[in-house]
KEKEFI-435396 format. One record per residue (C-alpha): residue in three letters; x, y, z. Coordinates in steps of 0.001 Angstrom, whole numbers, plus 524288, in hexadecimal, padded with zeros to 5 digits. Layout:
ALAXYZ ...
% end
This chain:
MET7FFFC7FFE88000A LYS80B068096F803B5 ILE81247806557F6DD GLN805A3808E17EF30 ILE80349815C77F5E8 ASN8112681A177F3FF PHE81006816067E5AD TYR8046181F017E392 LEU80AA982A697EA6F ILE81750829267E27D ALA80F8B826637D63B GLY80805832B27D7E9 LEU8145683A997DA75 ILE81AFA835687CE51 PHE80EA28375C7C686 ALA80EC8845E57C981 LEU81D0A847737C599 ALA81AAE8403F7B912 ALA80F36848FE7B560 CYS817328550C7B7BE ASN82140850567AE56 SER818E68492D7A48E ALA81444852CE79A37 GLU81A7C84A3478FE8 SER8134583DEE78ACA ASP818608304B78C86 GLU81D598308B77EAF ASP8277783ADC7830A LYS82CC38314B78D01 THR836458269178992 LEU8326F8189E78C76 ILE83DA08119579345 ASP8404B8039079712 ALA83FE9800BF7A58D SER84E887FD607A4EF ALA851A480B817A175 VAL84B28810A47ADE3 PRO85515814257B893 GLU8556880A577C3D7 ALA851E2815037CD8F VAL8456B8181F7C622 VAL84160809937C4FC THR844438073E7D37E ASN83C22812EB7D796 PHE8312680F527CE7A GLU830E5801347D39C ASN83144806257E1CC ARG8260880F6B7E004 PHE81CFD808B57D6FA ILE817187FB3C7D65A GLN81B507F5537C90E GLY810DB7F9AF7BFBC ASP80C247F49B7B2B9 SER811EE7F8EE7A5B2 LEU81D82800C87AB28 ILE8233D80A187A0D7 TRP82EE4812BB7A304 ARG830A381FEA79BF1 LEU83BC2829CE79C94 GLU839FF8384A79AC7 ASP843A7842DF79E27 GLU84AEC83AC97A823 GLU83E6B836507AEE8 TYR83A99828147AF0A GLU82BEE825337AE81 ALA825D0818427B1D1 GLU81838816167AC4B PHE810FD80B1E7B270 SER8038B805FA7B669 GLN7FF0C800F07C389 ASN7F17A7FBC17C661 GLY7ECCD801617B973 LYS7F1F480EF07BC51 ARG7FCDF815907B463 PHE8081B81C407BAE4 GLU81402823C77B67E ALA81F8A825807BFF4 SER82A8082E957BCA1 PHE8389182D517C20B LEU8455C834547C15B PRO8514282C547BD42 ASP8559982B797CB7C GLY8488B8245F7CE60 GLU8417782F9F7D4BC LEU8331182ED67D266 ILE82E2883BEE7CD92 ALA82015839997C971 VAL814AC82FDC7C8F4 GLU809418311E7C040 SER7FD1E828777C088 ASP7F16B8281B7B75F LEU7E50B82DF07BC6E PRO7D84D828D97B6AF ILE7D087834037B090 GLU7C4CD830BF7B948 LEU7CD15833177C586 ILE7D10E841057C1AA PRO7CC3984A4C7CCC8 ALA7BF69851797CA09 ASN7C58485ED37CBB1 VAL7D00185B4E7C17E THR7C57D857697B79B SER7BDCF863A57BB18 TYR7C9DE86BBF7B867 ILE7CBD5865037AB5A ASP7BDA98669B7A78C ALA7BDF9875077AAC5 ASN7CAF98789E7A46C TYR7CC4786E7E79996 ALA7BEAD86BB579553 GLY7BEA68602478BC3 ALA7CC1685B4278FDB LYS7CE8F84CD6790F7 VAL7D6C18477379B82 THR7E03783DE0794E0 GLU7E89083A547A0D9 ALA7E81B83C407AF1A ALA7F2A6839147B920 ARG7F64783AC07C768 VAL8040083FDA7C8DA MET80D4B840477D474 ASP81A8D846E27D3B8 LYS823A984F5A7DBED ASP819F985A837DB4D GLY80E2A8529C7E04B ASN8029484BEB7DAE7 PHE7F99E850527D005 TYR7F06A84C737C50F LYS7F4EB84DAE7B6EA LEU7EA2484D0E7AC43 GLU7ECFA84D0079DB7 LEU7E2208530A7957E ASP7DEB1853A97870F PHE7D96B8615B785E1 ASN7D653866E67788F GLY7E07D85DE87725D GLU7EB138621677C13 GLU7F0B8858D67865C ILE7F29D85FA77934E ASP7F61285B4C7A121 LEU7EEF8861037ACE4 ILE7F4A085FB67BA7B PHE7EC3285FC57C697 ASP7EFE385EB67D4D6 THR7EA9F8532B7DD15 ASP7DEF585B717E0F1 GLY7DB4F85CD57D27B ASN7DF6486B3E7D177 PHE7E50386F877C47B VAL7F39D871CA7C4E8 LYS7F8858737A7B6CA LYS7F714870747A878 GLU8022B86A667A095 ALA802F386909791CE VAL805DE85B2178D9A GLU8117F85AB478487 LYS80F108532C77806 SER8192884A1F7727F GLU81CEA84C3B76468 
% end
């Protein structure tokens, strides 16, 4: 039980860091073989997370990102080369988005479609990150854990 609770706390922290640094799409990140991941990163990952399904490693700007699933939920954990965990992101089902968040979107982005939602934990705290399709533009909206709007980020398109 203690391991599982610690996992969710750490997962949320990592999720937030990943969201702060994840304006790029997965196509901008390099897939790497697990053997190319530094031992410190692998050790920290294995110590913090129960081995999930379909583990994929990516490398972007000196950060190692583990993408995996546990109990049907998708996670991304980001690490520095020395093994330091910097962010955890976990999928948030659309139906679990807080009501005040959906009210904000309806009032400020009428007609927008939420394409992705996530809970993020990083060094700055916990937050929600939602990706919207609004008038043909992809944007990310960041909300605090109380559902208050924090900021809008443009999503960079890969060429």
